[in-house]
C-alpha positions in Angstrom: 145.4 -25.7 -56.2 148.0 -25.6 -59.0 147.9 -21.8 -58.9 148.6 -21.8 -55.2 151.7 -24.0 -55.7 153.0 -21.7 -58.4 152.4 -18.6 -56.3 154.0 -20.0 -53.1 157.7 -19.9 -54.0 157.4 -16.3 -55.1 155.4 -15.4 -52.0 158.0 -17.0 -49.7 160.9 -15.3 -51.5 159.2 -11.9 -51.3 158.4 -12.4 -47.6 162.0 -13.3 -46.8 163.1 -10.1 -48.5 160.8 -8.2 -46.2 161.9 -10.1 -43.2 165.5 -9.2 -44.1 164.6 -5.6 -43.8 163.5 -6.0 -40.2 165.9 -4.4 -37.7 168.2 -5.5 -36.2 169.5 -7.1 -39.4 172.2 -9.7 -39.9 175.7 -8.3 -39.7 177.1 -7.2 -43.0 180.1 -9.5 -42.8 178.0 -12.6 -41.9 178.9 -15.7 -44.0 175.2 -16.2 -44.7 173.4 -12.9 -45.5 169.9 -14.2 -44.6 168.4 -15.5 -41.4 169.3 -18.9 -40.0 168.1 -21.9 -41.9 166.0 -23.0 -38.9 164.4 -19.6 -38.7 163.6 -19.5 -42.4 161.9 -22.9 -42.2 159.6 -21.5 -39.4 159.1 -18.3 -41.5 158.1 -20.4 -44.5 155.6 -22.5 -42.5 154.1 -19.4 -40.9 153.7 -17.8 -44.4 152.1 -21.0 -45.7 149.7 -20.9 -42.7 148.7 -17.3 -43.6 148.2 -18.1 -47.2 146.1 -21.1 -46.3 144.0 -19.0 -43.9 143.3 -16.3 -46.5 142.7 -18.9 -49.3 140.2 -20.8 -47.1 138.3 -17.5 -46.6 138.3 -16.0 -50.1 139.2 -18.9 -52.4 141.4 -16.8 -54.7 145.1 -17.7 -54.7 146.4 -14.3 -56.0 144.3 -12.3 -53.5 145.4 -14.6 -50.7 149.1 -14.2 -51.6 148.8 -10.4 -51.7 147.1 -10.3 -48.4 149.7 -12.6 -46.8 152.5 -10.5 -48.2 150.7 -7.4 -47.0 150.5 -8.8 -43.5 154.3 -9.6 -43.5 154.9 -6.0 -44.7 152.7 -4.6 -41.9 154.8 -6.5 -39.3 158.0 -5.2 -40.9 156.8 -1.6 -40.9 155.5 -1.7 -37.4 158.5 -3.5 -36.0 161.0 -1.1 -37.6 159.0 2.0 -36.4 159.0 0.5 -32.9 162.8 -0.2 -33.1 163.5 3.4 -34.1 161.4 4.9 -31.3 161.7 2.4 -28.5 164.9 0.5 -29.2 163.4 -3.0 -29.7 161.6 -4.9 -32.4 158.1 -6.2 -32.3 157.6 -8.9 -29.6 154.7 -11.3 -29.2 153.2 -9.4 -26.3 152.7 -6.4 -28.5 150.0 -8.3 -30.4 148.0 -8.5 -27.2 147.8 -4.7 -27.3 145.8 -4.5 -30.5 142.6 -3.8 -28.6 144.4 -1.0 -26.6 145.6 0.5 -29.9 142.1 0.8 -31.1 140.8 2.3 -27.8 143.8 4.6 -27.2 145.5 5.1 -30.6 147.3 8.3 -29.4 149.6 6.1 -27.3 150.9 4.1 -30.2 150.5 5.9 -33.6 153.0 8.5 -32.6 155.7 5.9 -33.3 154.8 6.0 -37.0 155.8 8.6 -39.6 153.1 10.5 -41.5 153.8 8.3 -44.5 153.5 5.1 -42.5 150.3 6.3 -40.9 148.9 7.2 -44.3 149.9 3.8 -45.7 148.1 2.0 -42.9 145.0 4.1 -43.3 144.8 3.5 -47.0 145.9 -0.1 -47.1 143.1 -1.5 -44.9 140.2 -0.4 -47.1 142.1 -1.2 -50.3 143.0 -4.7 -49.2 139.4 -5.4 -48.0 138.0 -4.1 -51.3 140.5 -6.3 -53.2 139.6 -9.3 -51.0 135.8 -8.8 -51.8 136.4 -8.2 -55.5 138.6 -11.3 -56.0 136.4 -13.6 -53.8 135.9 -16.9 -55.5 132.9 -19.2 -54.7 134.8 -22.4 -55.8 134.4 -24.8 -52.9 137.5 -26.7 -54.0 139.7 -23.6 -53.6 138.4 -22.9 -50.1 139.0 -26.6 -49.2 142.6 -26.3 -50.6 143.2 -23.4 -48.3 141.9 -25.2 -45.3 144.1 -28.2 -46.1 147.1 -25.9 -46.6 146.4 -24.2 -43.3 146.0 -27.4 -41.4 149.0 -29.1 -43.0 151.2 -26.1 -42.3 150.2 -25.9 -38.6 150.8 -29.7 -38.2 154.2 -29.4 -39.8 155.0 -26.5 -37.5 154.1 -28.6 -34.5 156.2 -31.5 -35.6 159.2 -29.3 -36.5 159.2 -27.5 -33.2 159.4 -30.8 -31.3 162.7 -31.9 -32.9 166.3 -30.5 -33.0 167.4 -27.9 -33.8 164.0 -26.1 -33.4 163.2 -27.3 -29.9 166.5 -25.7 -28.7 166.1 -22.3 -30.3 165.8 -19.2 -28.1 166.2 -20.9 -24.8 166.6 -17.6 -23.0 165.4 -14.1 -23.9 167.7 -12.3 -26.3 165.2 -10.3 -28.4 167.6 -8.4 -30.7 169.9 -11.3 -31.1 167.1 -13.8 -31.9 165.5 -11.5 -34.5 168.9 -10.9 -36.0 169.6 -14.7 -36.1 166.2 -16.2 -36.9 163.9 -13.4 -38.2 160.9 -11.6 -36.9 158.1 -14.1 -37.5 160.2 -17.0 -36.2 161.1 -15.1 -33.1 157.5 -14.0 -32.4 156.4 -17.7 -32.6 159.4 -19.0 -30.5 159.0 -16.4 -27.7 155.2 -17.0 -27.5 155.8 -20.7 -27.0 158.5 -20.1 -24.4 156.2 -17.7 -22.6 153.4 -20.2 -22.5 155.7 -22.8 -21.0 156.7 -20.5 -18.1 155.2 -21.5 -14.8 154.0 -19.2 -12.0 156.5 -18.8 -9.1 155.8 -20.4 -5.8 153.5 -18.2 -3.8 154.5 -16.5 -0.6 152.8 -18.3 2.2 151.2 -15.4 4.1 151.4 -11.6 4.6 154.6 -10.7 6.4 154.6 -8.9 9.8 155.7 -5.3 9.4 157.2 -3.8 12.6 156.2 -0.3 11.5 152.6 -1.1 12.1 153.2 -0.9 15.9 154.2 2.7 15.7 152.2 5.0 18.0 151.1 7.0 15.0 150.1 4.8 12.0 152.6 5.0 9.2 152.0 6.2 5.7 153.7 5.2 2.5 153.2 7.2 -0.8 154.8 5.8 -3.9 154.5 7.9 -7.1 155.3 6.4 -10.5 155.8 9.5 -12.6 155.2 9.3 -16.3 158.3 9.9 -18.5 160.1 11.6 -15.6 163.8 11.9 -16.2 166.5 14.4 -15.1 166.7 17.0 -18.0 170.2 17.8 -17.0 171.2 14.2 -18.0 168.8 14.1 -21.0 170.0 17.3 -22.6 173.4 18.0 -21.0 172.4 21.4 -19.6 173.0 22.1 -15.9 170.7 25.1 -16.1 167.8 22.7 -16.5 168.1 21.3 -12.9 164.7 20.6 -11.3 164.4 22.2 -7.9 162.0 19.7 -6.5 164.3 16.8 -7.5 167.3 18.6 -6.1 165.5 19.1 -2.8 164.3 15.6 -2.6 167.8 14.2 -3.3 169.3 16.5 -0.6 166.7 15.2 1.9 166.6 11.7 0.7 167.0 8.7 3.0 168.2 7.0 -0.2 168.4 8.0 -3.9 170.0 7.0 -7.2 169.3 5.7 -10.7 166.4 3.4 -11.4 167.7 1.0 -14.0 164.5 0.5 -16.0 164.6 -1.8 -19.1 162.2 0.1 -21.3 162.7 3.4 -23.3 159.8 5.7 -24.2 157.2 3.1 -23.3 156.4 -0.1 -21.4 155.3 1.6 -18.2 154.0 -1.8 -17.0 157.5 -3.3 -16.8 158.7 -0.7 -14.3 155.3 -0.8 -12.5 155.4 -4.5 -12.2 158.9 -4.5 -10.8 157.9 -1.9 -8.1 154.7 -3.7 -7.1 155.7 -7.4 -7.5 159.4 -7.3 -6.7 160.6 -9.8 -9.3 163.5 -9.0 -11.6 163.5 -9.6 -15.3 166.0 -12.5 -14.9 163.4 -14.3 -12.8 160.6 -13.5 -15.2 162.3 -15.0 -18.3 160.0 -14.6 -21.3 157.4 -13.0 -19.1 159.5 -9.8 -18.9 158.1 -8.3 -22.1 154.7 -7.8 -20.5 154.6 -9.1 -17.0 151.1 -7.8 -16.4 149.8 -10.6 -18.7 150.6 -13.2 -15.9 150.7 -10.9 -12.8 147.5 -12.4 -11.3 149.4 -15.7 -10.8 152.1 -13.9 -8.8 149.8 -11.8 -6.6 151.2 -13.0 -3.3 154.6 -11.3 -4.2 153.0 -7.9 -4.5 153.9 -5.2 -2.0 150.3 -4.7 -0.7 149.9 -8.4 -0.2 153.2 -8.5 1.7 152.3 -5.5 3.9 148.7 -6.2 4.5 148.1 -2.5 5.0 145.2 -0.6 3.7 146.4 0.0 0.1 145.0 2.3 -2.6 145.9 2.4 -6.3 145.5 5.7 -8.1 145.6 6.3 -11.8 143.6 9.1 -13.6 143.0 7.0 -16.7 141.1 4.0 -17.9 141.9 1.3 -15.4 141.2 -1.4 -18.0 144.4 -0.3 -19.7 147.0 -3.1 -19.1 144.1 -4.9 -17.2 144.9 -2.9 -14.1 141.2 -3.2 -12.9 141.8 -6.9 -12.3 145.5 -7.1 -11.5 145.6 -4.4 -8.8 142.8 -5.8 -6.6 144.4 -9.3 -7.0 147.7 -7.8 -5.8 146.1 -6.5 -2.6 144.9 -3.0 -3.4 141.6 -2.8 -1.7 140.6 0.5 -3.3 141.0 1.8 -6.8 141.0 5.5 -7.6 140.5 5.8 -11.3 139.7 8.6 -13.9 136.1 8.9 -12.6 137.5 10.5 -9.4 139.2 13.3 -11.3 137.8 16.3 -13.1 139.0 16.3 -16.8 141.7 18.8 -17.6 140.5 22.3 -18.4 141.3 24.3 -21.5 145.1 24.9 -21.7 145.9 22.0 -19.3 146.7 19.4 -22.0 145.2 16.0 -22.8 145.4 14.4 -19.4 144.7 14.9 -15.7 147.4 17.2 -14.4 150.1 16.3 -11.9 148.9 19.1 -9.7 145.5 17.4 -9.5 147.2 14.2 -8.6 149.2 15.9 -5.8 145.9 17.3 -4.4 144.1 14.0 -4.5 147.1 12.2 -2.9 147.2 14.8 -0.2 143.5 14.5 0.5 143.7 10.7 0.8 146.8 10.9 3.0 145.1 13.3 5.4 142.0 11.1 5.6 143.8 7.8 6.1 143.6 6.4 9.6 145.6 3.2 9.9 148.8 2.1 8.2 148.2 3.1 4.6 149.9 2.6 1.2 149.1 4.9 -1.7 150.5 3.9 -5.0 149.9 6.6 -7.7 150.6 6.4 -11.5 150.6 9.8 -13.2 149.8 10.5 -16.8 150.2 14.3 -17.5 153.7 13.9 -19.1 152.7 11.2 -21.5 153.9 11.7 -25.1 153.7 12.6 -27.8 154.8 16.1 -26.8 153.0 18.6 -29.1 155.2 21.5 -30.4 154.4 24.8 -28.7 156.1 27.4 -31.0 156.2 25.6 -34.3 157.5 22.5 -36.0 160.8 20.9 -35.1 162.3 18.8 -32.3 163.4 21.7 -30.2 159.8 22.6 -29.7 159.1 19.1 -28.6 161.8 19.6 -26.0 160.1 22.8 -24.8 156.9 21.0 -24.4 158.5 18.1 -22.5 160.3 20.5 -20.2 157.1 22.3 -19.4 155.5 19.0 -18.4 158.4 17.6 -16.5 158.6 20.8 -14.4 154.9 20.2 -13.6 155.9 16.7 -12.3 158.7 18.3 -10.3 156.3 20.8 -8.8 154.1 17.8 -7.8 157.2 16.3 -6.0 157.7 19.5 -4.1 154.0 19.7 -3.2 154.0 16.1 -1.8 157.1 16.8 0.3 155.3 19.8 1.8 152.0 18.0 2.3 153.5 14.9 4.0 155.7 17.0 6.2 152.7 18.8 7.5 150.8 15.7 8.5 152.8 15.1 11.7 152.9 11.3 11.2 155.6 8.8 10.1 155.7 8.8 6.4 157.8 7.5 3.5 157.7 9.2 0.0 159.0 7.2 -3.0 159.1 9.1 -6.3 160.5 7.8 -9.6 160.2 7.9 -13.3 158.8 4.9 -15.2 161.0 5.4 -18.3 162.8 8.1 -20.3 160.9 10.1 -23.0 161.2 9.1 -26.6 161.3 12.5 -28.4 161.8 12.1 -32.1 165.0 13.6 -33.3 166.2 14.4 -29.8 166.3 11.4 -27.5 167.1 7.9 -28.9 167.1 4.5 -27.3 170.5 3.3 -26.2 172.2 1.4 -23.4 171.7 4.3 -20.9 168.0 4.2 -19.9 167.9 5.0 -16.2 165.5 7.4 -14.5 165.9 9.0 -11.1 164.3 7.8 -7.9 164.3 9.2 -4.4 163.1 7.9 -1.0 162.3 10.5 1.6 161.5 9.4 5.2 159.7 11.6 7.7 159.4 11.0 11.4 156.3 11.3 13.6 156.7 15.1 13.7 157.0 15.4 9.9 160.7 16.2 10.0 163.1 14.6 7.5 165.0 11.6 8.7 168.4 11.9 7.1 169.5 8.3 7.6 172.7 7.6 5.6 171.6 9.6 2.6 173.0 6.9 0.4 173.2 6.8 -3.3 172.3 3.3 -4.5 171.4 2.4 -8.1 168.6 -0.2 -8.2 166.3 -2.1 -10.6 162.6 -1.6 -10.1 162.4 -5.0 -8.3 165.3 -4.0 -6.0 163.5 -0.8 -5.2 160.4 -2.9 -4.2 162.5 -4.7 -1.6 164.2 -1.6 -0.4 160.8 0.0 0.2 159.5 -3.2 2.0 162.6 -3.3 4.2 162.3 0.3 5.1 158.6 0.0 6.0 159.5 -3.0 8.2 161.8 -0.7 10.3 160.0 1.2 13.1 160.0 4.9 12.4 161.3 7.4 14.9 158.8 8.6 17.5 
């Protein structure tokens, strides 16, 4: 026990140094160069809890301190890698994705440099070996660890109930709170605020939609296109204009920028906004991963509001983001997952192609009888984008451009397919977020992607409408789609 007390001050000091390296950092001209005093108290108690946990397991104070410090270092490395690639530090909802990281590591490890990946691969076995080698059978040491763990958690609970801690982080300000209070403190505070957030009041019943009375049943196709962004805006080259996007904008009932919050990832934030129609200001601390609580908000979803026959399409593991439970709860009666698609052939890349998606959407649209909503989430253009001609960021750009042109060809194919059906239809096409291409695109305040809404009459001809340009959030686009579907189409 004495050894633990002697180690603890050094452990806390070292862990605070690591926390000070987490981006965003305190401003250089701050009067106090470290995090806030309240944040450091929470940090100290969390470190004490970690030390107590490891000591209760292995009984060795030195090994427990090393493992605790290694855990803080891991959080620091991962958070900084995420901040560099995606523009935000680690947040508590990221910890829920640990299982997804193990099942689909290619989605996440691309954020780490080769050195960081190597350090993670090596550190795990080394730390486990150290843990086993230094294991102590002394019951008193294990009991001391349990007491330290319990006491630290009790102190945390008491501290969080009194000022100033009970007033910290009242509203989401992720960068600001990490800068003020530190990473570990912010992770804890945001988790607590998230737990205290209640579900919204449910909508009472599905809403009547006038378009259902059309002589020919209407069709709505919504395509959430992976990493789809306008390359003219991304790379500043007018020669990179996408013909399908240009055509859709020219024919659009409405088009503009979709003001998504994520960069390079967080598909579920955009997807949630489109399907459930609640803006991030309404979500509060649920905004970071709204799918975690989406089943409690199911009555707000577009399929539930329309009460049409609704299908959800995604050519990947539907357990990812828990879609296999969320989407049926939201009103999607049918799920079209990866088992409905042939795997990509040699030379087609890692994922089901957008051309295959266009074909499946077209088949389902032709076979639909009553008012039907098809919501499709593509995956072909998911990063990382492998170099085609050699190492270097320009080759990553070439790979991205090849895939985004495939997405653009899908848009063209869908316009042609729906126009040939001879029934009222609405096509909504948008990008879920911009691509994060190392060395080329970086997270910043400008994060929008394009969206287009094309409306077709009962003969398949384009209805021009006002051809308005309107910039929207994903939730605002949800309401625009609902309102458009509630307007009877031309006969």
